[in-house]
C-alpha positions as CSV (number, residue, x, y, z in Angstrom):
1,X,76.3,-16.4,21.8
2,X,73.9,-14.6,24.6
3,X,74.5,-10.5,27.1
4,X,72.8,-11.1,30.5
5,X,72.6,-8.5,33.0
6,X,73.6,-9.9,35.8
7,X,72.5,-6.5,37.8
8,X,75.6,-4.4,37.6
9,X,77.2,-5.2,34.8
10,X,76.5,-7.9,31.2
11,X,78.2,-10.1,30.5
12,X,79.1,-12.1,26.8
13,X,78.3,-15.4,27.6
14,X,79.0,-18.7,25.2
15,X,75.7,-20.8,25.8
16,X,74.7,-24.8,24.6
17,X,72.4,-27.8,26.3
18,X,69.7,-27.9,28.3
19,X,69.3,-29.1,32.2
20,X,71.4,-28.6,35.5
21,X,73.5,-25.0,34.7
22,X,77.0,-24.9,34.5
23,X,79.4,-21.5,34.8
24,X,82.7,-21.6,33.7
25,X,85.0,-18.7,34.6
26,X,88.3,-18.6,32.8
27,X,91.8,-17.4,33.8
28,X,94.0,-14.2,32.7
29,X,95.1,-14.2,30.0
30,X,91.4,-15.5,29.1
31,X,88.2,-15.8,28.1
32,X,85.1,-18.1,27.3
33,X,86.7,-20.1,25.1
34,X,88.6,-21.2,27.4
35,X,85.8,-23.5,28.1
36,X,85.7,-24.5,23.5
37,X,86.7,-28.5,24.8
38,X,84.4,-28.7,27.3
39,X,81.2,-27.2,26.2
40,X,79.7,-29.2,23.9
41,X,80.7,-32.4,26.0
42,X,79.3,-30.5,29.0
43,X,76.0,-29.6,26.9
44,X,75.9,-33.0,25.6
45,X,76.0,-34.7,29.3
46,X,72.8,-33.2,29.9
47,X,74.1,-29.6,31.9
48,X,73.2,-26.1,30.5
49,X,77.2,-24.9,29.6
50,X,77.7,-21.0,30.3
51,X,81.1,-19.6,29.8
52,X,81.8,-16.0,30.6
53,X,83.1,-13.5,29.4
54,X,84.4,-12.6,32.9
55,X,84.0,-8.7,33.9
56,X,86.8,-6.5,31.6
57,X,86.7,-9.7,28.9
58,X,85.6,-10.5,25.6
59,X,82.3,-9.1,24.7
60,X,81.5,-8.6,29.1
61,X,81.4,-4.6,30.2
62,X,84.4,-3.4,31.1
63,X,84.1,-1.1,34.4
64,X,87.0,1.5,34.4
65,X,87.9,1.6,38.0
66,X,90.3,-1.4,39.9
67,X,88.4,-1.3,42.7
68,X,85.7,-1.9,40.6
69,X,87.5,-6.2,40.2
70,X,87.4,-7.3,43.3
71,X,86.2,-10.5,44.1
72,X,82.8,-9.4,46.0
73,X,82.8,-8.2,43.0
74,X,82.3,-10.8,40.6
75,X,81.5,-13.0,42.6
76,X,78.0,-10.8,42.4
77,X,78.2,-10.9,38.9
78,X,77.8,-14.3,39.2
79,X,75.4,-15.3,41.1
80,X,73.2,-12.6,39.4
81,X,73.8,-15.3,36.5
82,X,72.5,-17.8,38.6
83,X,69.6,-15.4,39.4
84,X,68.7,-14.6,35.6
85,X,69.0,-18.1,33.5
86,X,68.3,-21.1,36.6
87,X,66.9,-18.5,39.3
88,X,64.7,-22.0,40.9
89,X,67.6,-23.8,42.3
90,X,71.4,-23.6,42.5
91,X,74.1,-23.9,39.9
92,X,77.3,-25.5,40.0
93,X,80.6,-23.2,39.0
94,X,83.7,-24.3,37.4
95,X,87.0,-22.2,36.4
96,X,90.1,-22.3,35.8
97,X,93.4,-19.8,37.1
98,X,92.0,-16.9,37.7
99,X,88.3,-18.6,37.8
100,X,89.4,-21.4,40.7
101,X,89.9,-18.6,42.9
102,X,87.3,-16.7,42.0
103,X,84.6,-20.3,42.0
104,X,85.8,-21.9,45.0
105,X,85.5,-18.0,47.7
106,X,81.9,-17.8,44.8
107,X,80.5,-21.6,46.8
108,X,81.7,-20.4,50.6
109,X,80.5,-17.0,50.4
110,X,77.2,-17.7,48.4
111,X,76.7,-21.7,49.7
112,X,72.2,-20.8,48.4
113,X,73.3,-20.4,45.0
114,X,75.9,-23.4,44.2
115,X,75.5,-26.6,45.4
116,X,78.9,-28.1,43.8
117,X,82.5,-25.8,43.4
118,X,85.4,-27.3,41.0
119,X,88.3,-25.1,40.2
120,X,90.6,-26.5,38.2
121,X,94.7,-25.7,38.4
122,X,94.2,-23.5,41.2
123,X,93.8,-24.5,45.0
124,X,91.6,-23.9,47.8
125,X,93.2,-23.4,50.6
126,X,90.9,-21.2,53.0
127,X,89.9,-18.2,54.1
128,X,93.1,-15.6,54.2
129,X,95.3,-15.5,57.1
130,X,96.8,-12.2,55.6
131,X,96.5,-10.1,52.1
132,X,98.3,-11.8,49.2
133,X,100.8,-9.3,48.4
134,X,102.2,-9.4,51.5
135,X,102.9,-12.6,50.7
136,X,104.5,-12.4,48.2
137,X,106.4,-9.1,49.1
138,X,108.2,-11.3,52.2
139,X,109.4,-13.8,49.5
140,X,110.2,-11.9,46.7
141,X,110.4,-8.4,46.4
142,X,111.8,-7.4,49.5
143,X,114.8,-10.6,48.5
144,X,115.0,-8.2,45.5
145,X,113.2,-11.0,43.5
146,X,111.1,-10.6,40.3
147,X,107.3,-12.5,40.8
148,X,104.9,-11.5,37.9
149,X,101.8,-10.6,40.2
150,X,104.3,-8.0,42.2
151,X,104.6,-6.3,38.3
152,X,101.2,-6.1,38.0
153,X,100.3,-4.0,40.7
154,X,101.3,-0.5,38.6
155,X,98.4,1.0,37.2
156,X,100.1,0.9,33.3
157,X,103.3,-0.9,33.2
158,X,101.9,-4.4,32.3
159,X,99.6,-3.4,30.1
160,X,102.2,-0.8,28.1
161,X,104.2,-4.4,27.4
162,X,101.2,-6.1,26.5
163,X,99.4,-4.2,24.9
164,X,102.5,-3.8,22.5
165,X,101.9,-7.1,20.6
166,X,99.0,-8.7,22.3
167,X,99.1,-11.8,20.3
168,X,103.1,-12.8,20.8
169,X,102.4,-11.6,25.0
170,X,100.0,-14.5,25.7
171,X,102.4,-16.6,22.6
172,X,104.8,-16.6,25.3
173,X,103.5,-16.2,28.4
174,X,100.8,-19.3,27.7
175,X,103.5,-21.4,26.4
176,X,106.1,-20.9,29.3
177,X,103.3,-22.4,31.5
178,X,102.6,-25.0,29.5
179,X,103.3,-29.0,30.3
180,X,105.6,-28.2,27.2
181,X,107.7,-25.5,27.7
182,X,111.1,-27.9,28.9
183,X,112.6,-27.3,32.3
184,X,113.7,-24.0,33.1
185,X,114.8,-21.1,35.7
186,X,112.4,-18.4,33.3
187,X,110.7,-17.0,36.3
188,X,114.2,-16.3,38.2
189,X,115.0,-12.9,37.2
190,X,115.5,-9.8,39.6
191,X,112.9,-7.6,40.7
192,X,113.2,-4.3,38.1
193,X,113.1,-7.3,35.3
194,X,109.8,-7.2,33.1
195,X,107.3,-9.2,32.4
196,X,108.4,-11.1,29.0
197,X,112.0,-11.1,30.1
198,X,113.5,-14.1,30.1
199,X,110.7,-16.2,28.8
200,X,111.0,-18.4,26.1
201,X,110.5,-18.6,22.4
202,X,107.3,-20.7,21.8
203,X,107.7,-23.3,19.5
204,X,104.6,-25.3,18.0
205,X,101.8,-27.0,20.4
206,X,98.8,-28.6,19.2
207,X,96.5,-27.6,22.0
208,X,97.4,-24.5,21.0
209,X,96.6,-23.1,17.0
210,X,97.0,-19.6,14.8
211,X,93.2,-20.4,14.6
212,X,93.7,-19.6,18.5
213,X,96.5,-17.2,18.9
214,X,94.1,-15.2,16.5
215,X,90.8,-15.7,18.7
216,X,93.2,-14.6,21.3
217,X,95.0,-11.5,19.5
218,X,91.4,-10.2,18.7
219,X,89.7,-10.1,21.6
220,X,92.7,-8.4,23.6
221,X,93.5,-5.4,20.6
222,X,89.1,-4.6,21.0
223,X,89.6,-5.2,25.0
224,X,93.5,-4.3,25.8
225,X,94.8,-4.9,29.8
226,X,93.6,-3.1,32.2
227,X,90.9,-4.3,33.2
228,X,92.1,-8.5,33.1
229,X,95.1,-6.8,35.2
230,X,92.8,-5.1,37.8
231,X,91.5,-8.5,39.5
232,X,95.8,-8.4,40.3
233,X,95.3,-5.1,42.0
234,X,92.6,-6.1,44.8
235,X,94.4,-8.0,47.3
236,X,93.8,-6.1,50.2
237,X,90.2,-5.9,49.4
238,X,89.4,-9.1,48.8
239,X,91.3,-9.9,52.3
240,X,89.2,-7.8,54.4
241,X,85.9,-8.9,52.4
242,X,86.9,-13.0,53.2
243,X,87.5,-12.2,56.9
244,X,83.1,-12.5,57.1
245,X,84.2,-15.9,56.1
246,X,87.6,-17.3,58.0
247,X,85.5,-19.6,60.0
248,X,83.7,-21.1,57.2
249,X,84.9,-24.4,55.1
250,X,83.1,-24.8,51.4
251,X,80.9,-27.7,52.4
252,X,79.2,-28.8,49.1
253,X,81.0,-31.3,47.3
254,X,83.9,-30.3,45.4
255,X,86.5,-31.1,42.5
256,X,89.9,-30.2,41.5
257,X,91.9,-31.2,38.4
258,X,95.9,-29.7,38.7
259,X,98.7,-30.2,36.4
260,X,102.5,-32.2,37.5
261,X,104.1,-29.2,36.3
262,X,101.7,-26.8,37.2
263,X,103.6,-23.9,39.3
264,X,99.9,-22.8,40.5
265,X,99.2,-26.7,41.6
266,X,101.8,-25.7,44.5
267,X,101.4,-22.5,45.2
268,X,104.4,-21.8,43.6
269,X,106.0,-24.2,45.9
270,X,104.2,-23.0,49.0
271,X,102.1,-26.9,48.9
272,X,103.8,-30.3,47.8
273,X,99.6,-32.3,48.4
274,X,97.5,-29.8,47.1
275,X,94.4,-31.9,47.3
276,X,95.7,-32.9,50.6
277,X,95.6,-29.3,51.3
278,X,91.9,-28.5,50.3
279,X,90.6,-30.8,52.0
280,X,90.7,-28.8,56.0
281,X,88.5,-26.4,53.5
282,X,86.7,-28.5,51.8
283,X,86.0,-31.5,53.4
284,X,84.5,-33.2,49.7
285,X,86.5,-32.6,47.1
286,X,87.1,-34.7,45.2
287,X,91.6,-33.9,43.2
288,X,93.0,-35.4,40.2
289,X,96.7,-34.3,39.1
290,X,97.2,-34.5,35.7
291,X,101.4,-36.0,34.9
292,X,102.7,-34.0,32.4
293,X,100.6,-31.1,31.6
294,X,101.2,-27.0,33.2
295,X,99.0,-24.1,33.3
296,X,95.8,-24.5,31.1
297,X,94.7,-28.3,32.2
298,X,91.7,-27.8,30.3
299,X,93.0,-26.5,27.2
300,X,96.1,-29.3,27.2
301,X,94.4,-32.0,28.2
302,X,90.8,-31.3,27.1
303,X,90.0,-35.0,26.3
304,X,90.6,-36.3,30.1
305,X,89.7,-33.4,31.3
306,X,86.3,-33.8,30.3
307,X,86.2,-37.1,31.3
308,X,87.2,-36.5,34.3
309,X,85.0,-33.4,35.2
310,X,81.6,-35.0,33.1
311,X,82.1,-38.1,35.9
312,X,81.7,-35.6,39.2
313,X,79.0,-33.8,37.4
314,X,77.1,-36.8,37.0
315,X,77.2,-38.5,40.3
316,X,75.6,-34.8,42.1
């Protein structure tokens, strides 16, 4: 574990191995620990595996303002990290959940620093034509339907619910969009509902142990949820920043791995062929959809993800 000064903030990083740098970026509500099954195998394959705590999480710095969590700033963190660890040549980015749009857009906006990029769960849909807040308010909020990102918009509301019992909140959240949850319309509830309302009681699954929950509980009891949730409160700022690249594509070699039971893989029903969609904005993408896998791709199916990821890394 190392603390790396990236310029504006310092990030806690789990680093193992020697060779080309592979930076792993987690999503919400997670940490470097999300990559616990990948760090060793990627290092053993001849790479420097570096799994980070994104700003606001775990042992990394935690700025206080909403505007401290824009894509522009987090992309800058990754550039600073790469410059610190491997200044003489470009690195490779790998991201999951929020980490996926973070790495897609960092590769798009800083191609000189990153020569390949992989995203899990969330495909790249190109530079947005409008802020995502407008999209979910059109399809959910205006129709009186709950959408979790709307619930996250008002500072303090989701924090209060999550911080009441971080272990239970993370457990229910993760189970509810995993490949193991029984089919059900758990998220079809009215605007004004809480996040946990209607979610099923978690059942034991082998990919999320009591020891794993102990780790997540300790992290979020120490850090709180303000920084992580602030990432969702920057859609308008992110939209404005990305307009500078609206005619650009990700030209680097790309890898996408999604799950057949992951709503994010299909952009909440917005696409039926995420890999085909990606080819319009990332023409060198290689795509895989894992049958029966939910949202927690590299944790639910670590051996399969490692096989695909390492094979791709070694062909770069």
